[in-house]
PyMOL Python script that loads the backbone (N, CA, C, O; Angstrom):
from pymol import cmd

cmd.read_pdbstr("""\
ATOM      1  N   UNK A   1      -0.217   9.111  -6.589  1.00  0.00           N
ATOM      2  CA  UNK A   1      -1.475   9.892  -6.779  1.00  0.00           C
ATOM      3  C   UNK A   1      -1.933   9.393  -5.364  1.00  0.00           C
ATOM      4  O   UNK A   1      -2.109  10.346  -4.605  1.00  0.00           O
ATOM      5  N   UNK A   2      -2.142   8.341  -4.874  1.00  0.00           N
ATOM      6  CA  UNK A   2      -2.461   7.725  -3.437  1.00  0.00           C
ATOM      7  C   UNK A   2      -2.384   8.668  -2.383  1.00  0.00           C
ATOM      8  O   UNK A   2      -3.400   8.967  -1.757  1.00  0.00           O
ATOM      9  N   UNK A   3      -0.932   9.324  -2.042  1.00  0.00           N
ATOM     10  CA  UNK A   3      -0.635   9.939  -1.565  1.00  0.00           C
ATOM     11  C   UNK A   3      -1.243  11.489  -1.243  1.00  0.00           C
ATOM     12  O   UNK A   3      -1.127  12.174  -0.227  1.00  0.00           O
ATOM     13  N   UNK A   4      -1.773  11.695  -2.216  1.00  0.00           N
ATOM     14  CA  UNK A   4      -2.713  13.544  -2.453  1.00  0.00           C
ATOM     15  C   UNK A   4      -3.163  13.584  -1.487  1.00  0.00           C
ATOM     16  O   UNK A   4      -2.660  14.326  -0.644  1.00  0.00           O
ATOM     17  N   UNK A   5      -4.562  12.635  -1.107  1.00  0.00           N
ATOM     18  CA  UNK A   5      -5.168  13.247  -0.127  1.00  0.00           C
ATOM     19  C   UNK A   5      -4.764  13.295   1.667  1.00  0.00           C
ATOM     20  O   UNK A   5      -5.295  13.939   2.572  1.00  0.00           O
ATOM     21  N   UNK A   6      -3.584  12.303   1.686  1.00  0.00           N
ATOM     22  CA  UNK A   6      -2.703  12.528   2.901  1.00  0.00           C
ATOM     23  C   UNK A   6      -1.753  13.816   3.053  1.00  0.00           C
ATOM     24  O   UNK A   6      -1.690  14.221   4.214  1.00  0.00           O
ATOM     25  N   UNK A   7      -1.104  14.440   2.240  1.00  0.00           N
ATOM     26  CA  UNK A   7      -0.559  15.828   1.726  1.00  0.00           C
ATOM     27  C   UNK A   7      -1.912  16.652   1.903  1.00  0.00           C
ATOM     28  O   UNK A   7      -2.070  17.250   2.967  1.00  0.00           O
ATOM     29  N   UNK A   8      -2.772  16.708   1.044  1.00  0.00           N
ATOM     30  CA  UNK A   8      -4.205  17.332   1.447  1.00  0.00           C
ATOM     31  C   UNK A   8      -4.464  18.029   2.923  1.00  0.00           C
ATOM     32  O   UNK A   8      -4.585  19.147   3.423  1.00  0.00           O
ATOM     33  N   UNK A   9      -4.470  16.446   3.340  1.00  0.00           N
ATOM     34  CA  UNK A   9      -5.103  16.591   4.810  1.00  0.00           C
ATOM     35  C   UNK A   9      -4.364  17.484   5.538  1.00  0.00           C
ATOM     36  O   UNK A   9      -4.703  18.572   6.002  1.00  0.00           O
ATOM     37  N   UNK A  10      -3.076  16.776   5.599  1.00  0.00           N
ATOM     38  CA  UNK A  10      -1.529  17.791   6.672  1.00  0.00           C
ATOM     39  C   UNK A  10      -1.766  19.647   6.163  1.00  0.00           C
ATOM     40  O   UNK A  10      -1.757  20.650   6.877  1.00  0.00           O
ATOM     41  N   UNK A  11      -1.970  19.494   4.583  1.00  0.00           N
ATOM     42  CA  UNK A  11      -1.618  20.950   4.699  1.00  0.00           C
ATOM     43  C   UNK A  11      -2.907  22.094   5.185  1.00  0.00           C
ATOM     44  O   UNK A  11      -2.776  23.267   5.538  1.00  0.00           O
ATOM     45  N   UNK A  12      -4.032  21.356   5.068  1.00  0.00           N
ATOM     46  CA  UNK A  12      -5.086  21.925   5.644  1.00  0.00           C
ATOM     47  C   UNK A  12      -4.761  22.029   6.973  1.00  0.00           C
ATOM     48  O   UNK A  12      -4.853  23.143   7.490  1.00  0.00           O
ATOM     49  N   UNK A  13      -4.486  21.318   7.472  1.00  0.00           N
ATOM     50  CA  UNK A  13      -4.458  21.179   9.272  1.00  0.00           C
ATOM     51  C   UNK A  13      -2.971  21.976   9.448  1.00  0.00           C
ATOM     52  O   UNK A  13      -3.008  22.370  10.614  1.00  0.00           O
ATOM     53  N   UNK A  14      -2.149  22.248   9.072  1.00  0.00           N
ATOM     54  CA  UNK A  14      -0.971  23.108   9.409  1.00  0.00           C
ATOM     55  C   UNK A  14      -1.542  24.440   8.796  1.00  0.00           C
ATOM     56  O   UNK A  14      -0.805  25.346   9.186  1.00  0.00           O
ATOM     57  N   UNK A  15      -2.511  24.921   8.029  1.00  0.00           N
ATOM     58  CA  UNK A  15      -3.293  26.289   7.577  1.00  0.00           C
ATOM     59  C   UNK A  15      -4.392  26.535   8.925  1.00  0.00           C
ATOM     60  O   UNK A  15      -4.586  27.666   9.372  1.00  0.00           O
ATOM     61  N   UNK A  16      -5.041  25.355   9.468  1.00  0.00           N
ATOM     62  CA  UNK A  16      -6.057  25.802  10.239  1.00  0.00           C
ATOM     63  C   UNK A  16      -5.779  25.553  11.928  1.00  0.00           C
ATOM     64  O   UNK A  16      -6.650  25.813  12.758  1.00  0.00           O
ATOM     65  N   UNK A  17      -4.501  25.037  12.275  1.00  0.00           N
ATOM     66  CA  UNK A  17      -4.379  25.191  13.482  1.00  0.00           C
ATOM     67  C   UNK A  17      -3.920  26.500  13.942  1.00  0.00           C
ATOM     68  O   UNK A  17      -4.081  26.675  15.150  1.00  0.00           O
ATOM     69  N   UNK A  18      -3.359  27.522  13.258  1.00  0.00           N
ATOM     70  CA  UNK A  18      -2.648  28.635  14.123  1.00  0.00           C
ATOM     71  C   UNK A  18      -4.084  29.573  14.111  1.00  0.00           C
ATOM     72  O   UNK A  18      -4.176  30.494  14.923  1.00  0.00           O
ATOM     73  N   UNK A  19      -5.427  29.235  12.953  1.00  0.00           N
ATOM     74  CA  UNK A  19      -6.486  30.093  12.844  1.00  0.00           C
ATOM     75  C   UNK A  19      -7.513  29.328  14.057  1.00  0.00           C
ATOM     76  O   UNK A  19      -8.359  30.026  14.616  1.00  0.00           O
ATOM     77  N   UNK A  20      -7.387  28.019  14.372  1.00  0.00           N
ATOM     78  CA  UNK A  20      -7.993  27.625  15.377  1.00  0.00           C
ATOM     79  C   UNK A  20      -7.795  28.204  17.005  1.00  0.00           C
ATOM     80  O   UNK A  20      -8.645  28.406  17.872  1.00  0.00           O
ATOM     81  N   UNK A  21      -6.431  28.360  17.024  1.00  0.00           N
ATOM     82  CA  UNK A  21      -5.871  28.537  18.348  1.00  0.00           C
ATOM     83  C   UNK A  21      -6.359  30.086  18.485  1.00  0.00           C
ATOM     84  O   UNK A  21      -6.714  30.622  19.535  1.00  0.00           O
ATOM     85  N   UNK A  22      -6.311  30.572  17.446  1.00  0.00           N
ATOM     86  CA  UNK A  22      -6.540  32.526  17.459  1.00  0.00           C
ATOM     87  C   UNK A  22      -7.855  32.580  17.898  1.00  0.00           C
ATOM     88  O   UNK A  22      -8.049  33.489  18.705  1.00  0.00           O
ATOM     89  N   UNK A  23      -9.001  31.773  17.578  1.00  0.00           N
ATOM     90  CA  UNK A  23     -10.386  31.745  17.885  1.00  0.00           C
ATOM     91  C   UNK A  23     -10.520  30.860  19.020  1.00  0.00           C
ATOM     92  O   UNK A  23     -11.613  30.645  19.545  1.00  0.00           O
ATOM     93  N   UNK A  24      -9.695  30.464  19.318  1.00  0.00           N
ATOM     94  CA  UNK A  24      -9.749  29.702  21.039  1.00  0.00           C
ATOM     95  C   UNK A  24      -9.074  30.704  22.154  1.00  0.00           C
ATOM     96  O   UNK A  24      -9.154  30.495  23.365  1.00  0.00           O
ATOM     97  N   UNK A  25      -8.357  31.887  21.527  1.00  0.00           N
ATOM     98  CA  UNK A  25      -7.463  32.941  22.677  1.00  0.00           C
ATOM     99  C   UNK A  25      -8.810  33.628  22.753  1.00  0.00           C
ATOM    100  O   UNK A  25      -9.201  33.784  23.909  1.00  0.00           O
ATOM    101  N   UNK A  26      -9.714  34.133  21.686  1.00  0.00           N
ATOM    102  CA  UNK A  26     -10.526  34.840  21.260  1.00  0.00           C
ATOM    103  C   UNK A  26     -11.777  34.417  22.617  1.00  0.00           C
ATOM    104  O   UNK A  26     -12.495  35.128  23.319  1.00  0.00           O
ATOM    105  N   UNK A  27     -11.568  32.900  22.520  1.00  0.00           N
ATOM    106  CA  UNK A  27     -13.046  32.323  23.271  1.00  0.00           C
ATOM    107  C   UNK A  27     -12.710  32.783  24.748  1.00  0.00           C
ATOM    108  O   UNK A  27     -13.629  33.330  25.359  1.00  0.00           O
ATOM    109  N   UNK A  28     -11.354  32.603  25.463  1.00  0.00           N
ATOM    110  CA  UNK A  28     -11.329  32.905  26.812  1.00  0.00           C
ATOM    111  C   UNK A  28     -10.917  34.174  27.022  1.00  0.00           C
ATOM    112  O   UNK A  28     -10.228  34.538  27.975  1.00  0.00           O
ATOM    113  N   UNK A  29     -11.475  35.096  25.834  1.00  0.00           N
ATOM    114  CA  UNK A  29     -11.236  36.669  26.738  1.00  0.00           C
ATOM    115  C   UNK A  29     -12.255  37.041  27.624  1.00  0.00           C
ATOM    116  O   UNK A  29     -11.969  38.231  27.754  1.00  0.00           O
ATOM    117  N   UNK A  30     -13.097  36.887  28.221  1.00  0.00           N
ATOM    118  CA  UNK A  30     -14.060  36.921  29.250  1.00  0.00           C
ATOM    119  C   UNK A  30     -13.586  36.555  30.289  1.00  0.00           C
ATOM    120  O   UNK A  30     -13.039  35.453  30.283  1.00  0.00           O
ATOM    121  N   UNK A  31     -13.615  37.223  31.365  1.00  0.00           N
ATOM    122  CA  UNK A  31     -13.354  36.656  32.686  1.00  0.00           C
ATOM    123  C   UNK A  31     -13.595  35.685  33.475  1.00  0.00           C
ATOM    124  O   UNK A  31     -13.002  35.538  34.543  1.00  0.00           O
ATOM    125  N   UNK A  32     -14.554  34.860  33.010  1.00  0.00           N
ATOM    126  CA  UNK A  32     -15.517  34.218  33.508  1.00  0.00           C
ATOM    127  C   UNK A  32     -15.454  32.552  32.815  1.00  0.00           C
ATOM    128  O   UNK A  32     -15.952  31.498  33.210  1.00  0.00           O
ATOM    129  N   UNK A  33     -14.496  32.931  31.463  1.00  0.00           N
ATOM    130  CA  UNK A  33     -14.612  31.416  30.574  1.00  0.00           C
ATOM    131  C   UNK A  33     -13.028  30.355  31.348  1.00  0.00           C
ATOM    132  O   UNK A  33     -12.116  30.634  32.126  1.00  0.00           O
ATOM    133  N   UNK A  34     -13.377  29.324  30.705  1.00  0.00           N
ATOM    134  CA  UNK A  34     -12.536  27.678  31.449  1.00  0.00           C
ATOM    135  C   UNK A  34     -11.613  27.655  29.903  1.00  0.00           C
ATOM    136  O   UNK A  34     -11.628  28.251  28.826  1.00  0.00           O
ATOM    137  N   UNK A  35     -10.874  26.614  30.552  1.00  0.00           N
ATOM    138  CA  UNK A  35     -10.067  26.200  29.405  1.00  0.00           C
ATOM    139  C   UNK A  35     -11.475  25.636  28.116  1.00  0.00           C
ATOM    140  O   UNK A  35     -11.518  25.839  26.902  1.00  0.00           O
ATOM    141  N   UNK A  36     -12.433  24.922  28.996  1.00  0.00           N
ATOM    142  CA  UNK A  36     -13.261  24.431  28.024  1.00  0.00           C
ATOM    143  C   UNK A  36     -13.827  25.157  27.016  1.00  0.00           C
ATOM    144  O   UNK A  36     -14.312  24.619  26.021  1.00  0.00           O
ATOM    145  N   UNK A  37     -13.796  26.676  27.248  1.00  0.00           N
ATOM    146  CA  UNK A  37     -14.126  27.548  26.294  1.00  0.00           C
ATOM    147  C   UNK A  37     -12.944  27.446  24.737  1.00  0.00           C
ATOM    148  O   UNK A  37     -13.148  27.464  23.523  1.00  0.00           O
ATOM    149  N   UNK A  38     -11.834  27.348  25.520  1.00  0.00           N
ATOM    150  CA  UNK A  38     -10.521  27.492  24.263  1.00  0.00           C
ATOM    151  C   UNK A  38     -10.723  26.375  23.735  1.00  0.00           C
ATOM    152  O   UNK A  38     -10.812  26.524  22.516  1.00  0.00           O
ATOM    153  N   UNK A  39     -10.850  25.234  24.067  1.00  0.00           N
ATOM    154  CA  UNK A  39     -10.881  23.609  23.612  1.00  0.00           C
ATOM    155  C   UNK A  39     -12.277  23.861  22.551  1.00  0.00           C
ATOM    156  O   UNK A  39     -12.051  23.525  21.388  1.00  0.00           O
ATOM    157  N   UNK A  40     -13.450  24.322  22.779  1.00  0.00           N
ATOM    158  CA  UNK A  40     -14.487  24.534  22.053  1.00  0.00           C
ATOM    159  C   UNK A  40     -14.283  25.164  20.679  1.00  0.00           C
ATOM    160  O   UNK A  40     -14.583  24.784  19.547  1.00  0.00           O
ATOM    161  N   UNK A  41     -13.709  26.190  21.123  1.00  0.00           N
ATOM    162  CA  UNK A  41     -13.295  27.705  20.028  1.00  0.00           C
ATOM    163  C   UNK A  41     -12.265  26.817  19.183  1.00  0.00           C
ATOM    164  O   UNK A  41     -12.294  27.216  18.019  1.00  0.00           O
ATOM    165  N   UNK A  42     -11.452  25.858  19.330  1.00  0.00           N
ATOM    166  CA  UNK A  42     -10.406  25.344  18.283  1.00  0.00           C
ATOM    167  C   UNK A  42     -11.239  24.313  17.594  1.00  0.00           C
ATOM    168  O   UNK A  42     -11.123  24.158  16.378  1.00  0.00           O
ATOM    169  N   UNK A  43     -12.104  23.573  18.329  1.00  0.00           N
ATOM    170  CA  UNK A  43     -12.862  22.302  17.665  1.00  0.00           C
ATOM    171  C   UNK A  43     -13.956  23.328  16.856  1.00  0.00           C
ATOM    172  O   UNK A  43     -13.947  23.042  15.659  1.00  0.00           O
ATOM    173  N   UNK A  44     -14.766  24.287  17.123  1.00  0.00           N
ATOM    174  CA  UNK A  44     -15.317  25.197  16.196  1.00  0.00           C
ATOM    175  C   UNK A  44     -14.451  25.670  14.811  1.00  0.00           C
ATOM    176  O   UNK A  44     -15.161  25.889  13.830  1.00  0.00           O
ATOM    177  N   UNK A  45     -13.165  25.827  14.655  1.00  0.00           N
ATOM    178  CA  UNK A  45     -12.262  25.679  13.884  1.00  0.00           C
ATOM    179  C   UNK A  45     -12.074  24.397  13.039  1.00  0.00           C
ATOM    180  O   UNK A  45     -12.609  24.185  11.950  1.00  0.00           O
ATOM    181  N   UNK A  46     -11.476  23.812  13.511  1.00  0.00           N
ATOM    182  CA  UNK A  46     -10.961  22.326  13.095  1.00  0.00           C
ATOM    183  C   UNK A  46     -11.817  21.501  12.855  1.00  0.00           C
ATOM    184  O   UNK A  46     -11.518  20.762  11.917  1.00  0.00           O
ATOM    185  N   UNK A  47     -13.015  21.269  13.434  1.00  0.00           N
ATOM    186  CA  UNK A  47     -14.047  19.698  13.111  1.00  0.00           C
ATOM    187  C   UNK A  47     -14.865  19.926  11.689  1.00  0.00           C
ATOM    188  O   UNK A  47     -14.633  19.124  10.785  1.00  0.00           O
ATOM    189  N   UNK A  48     -15.274  20.387  11.593  1.00  0.00           N
ATOM    190  CA  UNK A  48     -16.135  20.673  10.075  1.00  0.00           C
ATOM    191  C   UNK A  48     -14.927  20.238   8.924  1.00  0.00           C
ATOM    192  O   UNK A  48     -14.656  19.109   8.517  1.00  0.00           O
ATOM    193  N   UNK A  49     -14.430  21.292   8.628  1.00  0.00           N
ATOM    194  CA  UNK A  49     -13.432  20.823   7.616  1.00  0.00           C
ATOM    195  C   UNK A  49     -12.492  19.021   7.585  1.00  0.00           C
ATOM    196  O   UNK A  49     -12.137  18.218   6.722  1.00  0.00           O
ATOM    197  N   UNK A  50     -12.456  19.102   8.645  1.00  0.00           N
ATOM    198  CA  UNK A  50     -11.583  17.533   8.939  1.00  0.00           C
ATOM    199  C   UNK A  50     -12.929  16.626   8.974  1.00  0.00           C
ATOM    200  O   UNK A  50     -12.794  15.514   8.465  1.00  0.00           O
ATOM    201  N   UNK A  51     -14.092  16.912   9.456  1.00  0.00           N
ATOM    202  CA  UNK A  51     -15.393  15.791   9.073  1.00  0.00           C
ATOM    203  C   UNK A  51     -15.826  15.839   7.519  1.00  0.00           C
ATOM    204  O   UNK A  51     -16.018  14.794   6.897  1.00  0.00           O
ATOM    205  N   UNK A  52     -15.971  17.122   6.922  1.00  0.00           N
ATOM    206  CA  UNK A  52     -15.919  16.719   5.821  1.00  0.00           C
ATOM    207  C   UNK A  52     -14.994  16.438   4.550  1.00  0.00           C
ATOM    208  O   UNK A  52     -15.196  16.424   3.335  1.00  0.00           O
ATOM    209  N   UNK A  53     -13.899  16.224   5.365  1.00  0.00           N
ATOM    210  CA  UNK A  53     -12.803  15.570   4.263  1.00  0.00           C
ATOM    211  C   UNK A  53     -12.931  14.352   4.558  1.00  0.00           C
ATOM    212  O   UNK A  53     -12.767  13.640   3.567  1.00  0.00           O
ATOM    213  N   UNK A  54     -13.284  13.472   6.031  1.00  0.00           N
ATOM    214  CA  UNK A  54     -12.835  12.503   6.353  1.00  0.00           C
ATOM    215  C   UNK A  54     -14.569  11.391   5.458  1.00  0.00           C
ATOM    216  O   UNK A  54     -14.610  10.383   4.753  1.00  0.00           O
ATOM    217  N   UNK A  55     -15.512  12.192   5.950  1.00  0.00           N
ATOM    218  CA  UNK A  55     -16.563  12.024   4.683  1.00  0.00           C
ATOM    219  C   UNK A  55     -16.236  11.518   3.304  1.00  0.00           C
ATOM    220  O   UNK A  55     -16.358  10.336   2.982  1.00  0.00           O
ATOM    221  N   UNK A  56     -15.813  12.476   2.507  1.00  0.00           N
ATOM    222  CA  UNK A  56     -15.676  12.709   1.661  1.00  0.00           C
ATOM    223  C   UNK A  56     -14.405  11.522   0.814  1.00  0.00           C
ATOM    224  O   UNK A  56     -14.410  11.180  -0.369  1.00  0.00           O
ATOM    225  N   UNK A  57     -13.493  11.143   1.825  1.00  0.00           N
ATOM    226  CA  UNK A  57     -12.265  10.134   1.408  1.00  0.00           C
ATOM    227  C   UNK A  57     -12.769   9.019   1.928  1.00  0.00           C
ATOM    228  O   UNK A  57     -12.089   8.031   1.648  1.00  0.00           O
ATOM    229  N   UNK A  58     -14.165   8.704   2.898  1.00  0.00           N
ATOM    230  CA  UNK A  58     -14.192   7.176   3.213  1.00  0.00           C
ATOM    231  C   UNK A  58     -15.180   6.985   2.182  1.00  0.00           C
ATOM    232  O   UNK A  58     -15.321   5.786   1.942  1.00  0.00           O
ATOM    233  N   UNK A  59     -16.206   8.032   1.210  1.00  0.00           N
ATOM    234  CA  UNK A  59     -17.009   7.988   0.590  1.00  0.00           C
ATOM    235  C   UNK A  59     -15.979   7.242  -0.800  1.00  0.00           C
ATOM    236  O   UNK A  59     -16.453   6.347  -1.500  1.00  0.00           O
ATOM    237  N   UNK A  60     -14.790   7.694  -0.980  1.00  0.00           N
ATOM    238  CA  UNK A  60     -14.433   7.462  -2.271  1.00  0.00           C
ATOM    239  C   UNK A  60     -13.557   6.304  -2.215  1.00  0.00           C
ATOM    240  O   UNK A  60     -13.018   5.862  -3.229  1.00  0.00           O
ATOM    241  N   UNK A  61     -13.405   5.821  -1.108  1.00  0.00           N
ATOM    242  CA  UNK A  61     -13.019   5.007  -0.605  1.00  0.00           C
ATOM    243  C   UNK A  61     -14.239   3.533  -1.031  1.00  0.00           C
ATOM    244  O   UNK A  61     -13.939   2.643  -1.826  1.00  0.00           O
ATOM    245  N   UNK A  62     -15.200   3.590  -0.491  1.00  0.00           N
ATOM    246  CA  UNK A  62     -16.150   2.592  -0.285  1.00  0.00           C
ATOM    247  C   UNK A  62     -16.613   2.514  -1.769  1.00  0.00           C
ATOM    248  O   UNK A  62     -16.568   1.384  -2.255  1.00  0.00           O
ATOM    249  N   UNK A  63     -17.042   3.506  -2.557  1.00  0.00           N
ATOM    250  CA  UNK A  63     -17.393   3.376  -3.944  1.00  0.00           C
ATOM    251  C   UNK A  63     -16.033   2.902  -5.132  1.00  0.00           C
ATOM    252  O   UNK A  63     -16.301   2.456  -6.248  1.00  0.00           O
ATOM    253  N   UNK A  64     -14.851   3.065  -4.724  1.00  0.00           N
ATOM    254  CA  UNK A  64     -13.772   2.543  -5.214  1.00  0.00           C
ATOM    255  C   UNK A  64     -14.088   1.003  -4.807  1.00  0.00           C
ATOM    256  O   UNK A  64     -14.448   0.162  -5.631  1.00  0.00           O
ATOM    257  N   UNK A  65     -13.953   0.815  -3.786  1.00  0.00           N
ATOM    258  CA  UNK A  65     -14.188  -0.655  -3.505  1.00  0.00           C
ATOM    259  C   UNK A  65     -15.161  -1.438  -4.262  1.00  0.00           C
ATOM    260  O   UNK A  65     -14.808  -2.542  -4.676  1.00  0.00           O
ATOM    261  N   UNK A  66     -17.007  -0.769  -4.631  1.00  0.00           N
ATOM    262  CA  UNK A  66     -18.021  -1.144  -4.660  1.00  0.00           C
ATOM    263  C   UNK A  66     -17.247  -1.392  -6.572  1.00  0.00           C
ATOM    264  O   UNK A  66     -17.238  -2.475  -7.156  1.00  0.00           O
ATOM    265  N   UNK A  67     -16.880  -0.509  -6.955  1.00  0.00           N
ATOM    266  CA  UNK A  67     -16.731  -0.643  -8.571  1.00  0.00           C
ATOM    267  C   UNK A  67     -15.317  -2.192  -9.045  1.00  0.00           C
ATOM    268  O   UNK A  67     -15.251  -2.873 -10.069  1.00  0.00           O
ATOM    269  N   UNK A  68     -14.551  -2.212  -7.954  1.00  0.00           N
ATOM    270  CA  UNK A  68     -13.613  -3.232  -8.564  1.00  0.00           C
ATOM    271  C   UNK A  68     -13.877  -4.364  -7.366  1.00  0.00           C
ATOM    272  O   UNK A  68     -13.278  -4.239  -6.298  1.00  0.00           O
ATOM    273  N   UNK A  69     -14.649  -5.295  -7.550  1.00  0.00           N
ATOM    274  CA  UNK A  69     -14.768  -6.192  -6.515  1.00  0.00           C
ATOM    275  C   UNK A  69     -14.146  -7.019  -6.508  1.00  0.00           C
ATOM    276  O   UNK A  69     -13.970  -7.543  -7.608  1.00  0.00           O
ATOM    277  N   UNK A  70     -13.400  -7.676  -5.233  1.00  0.00           N
ATOM    278  CA  UNK A  70     -12.178  -8.608  -5.553  1.00  0.00           C
ATOM    279  C   UNK A  70     -12.775 -10.110  -6.238  1.00  0.00           C
ATOM    280  O   UNK A  70     -13.912 -10.581  -6.190  1.00  0.00           O
ATOM    281  N   UNK A  71     -11.436 -10.679  -6.930  1.00  0.00           N
ATOM    282  CA  UNK A  71     -12.150 -11.770  -7.273  1.00  0.00           C
ATOM    283  C   UNK A  71     -12.304 -12.883  -6.391  1.00  0.00           C
ATOM    284  O   UNK A  71     -11.833 -12.850  -5.254  1.00  0.00           O
ATOM    285  N   UNK A  72     -13.072 -14.085  -6.936  1.00  0.00           N
ATOM    286  CA  UNK A  72     -13.338 -14.908  -5.720  1.00  0.00           C
ATOM    287  C   UNK A  72     -12.167 -15.769  -5.637  1.00  0.00           C
ATOM    288  O   UNK A  72     -11.417 -15.844  -6.610  1.00  0.00           O
ATOM    289  N   UNK A  73     -11.936 -16.422  -4.581  1.00  0.00           N
ATOM    290  CA  UNK A  73     -10.813 -17.143  -4.490  1.00  0.00           C
ATOM    291  C   UNK A  73     -11.557 -18.820  -4.087  1.00  0.00           C
ATOM    292  O   UNK A  73     -12.563 -19.004  -3.403  1.00  0.00           O
ATOM    293  N   UNK A  74     -10.633 -19.954  -4.802  1.00  0.00           N
ATOM    294  CA  UNK A  74     -11.397 -21.041  -4.688  1.00  0.00           C
ATOM    295  C   UNK A  74     -10.173 -22.045  -3.977  1.00  0.00           C
ATOM    296  O   UNK A  74     -10.428 -23.211  -3.677  1.00  0.00           O
TER     297      UNK A  74
END
""", "prot")
cmd.dss("prot")
cmd.show_as("cartoon", "prot")
cmd.util.cbc("prot")
cmd.orient("prot")
């Protein structure tokens, strides 16, 4: 059960990378575009799901840490 978050993260990125590549190529379609447009197009697709996943994952770890405090060592 610990590995489910990592597995979902990998599957999500395997699905999104080709889509982000296509969007990046579409962003470079005009004659005056640069490589920066390509990377911005890719980031437009890849960044939001990864950031949402990161926030949810860190929030779940944080709440789990609060609910199970470590015992005091003497």
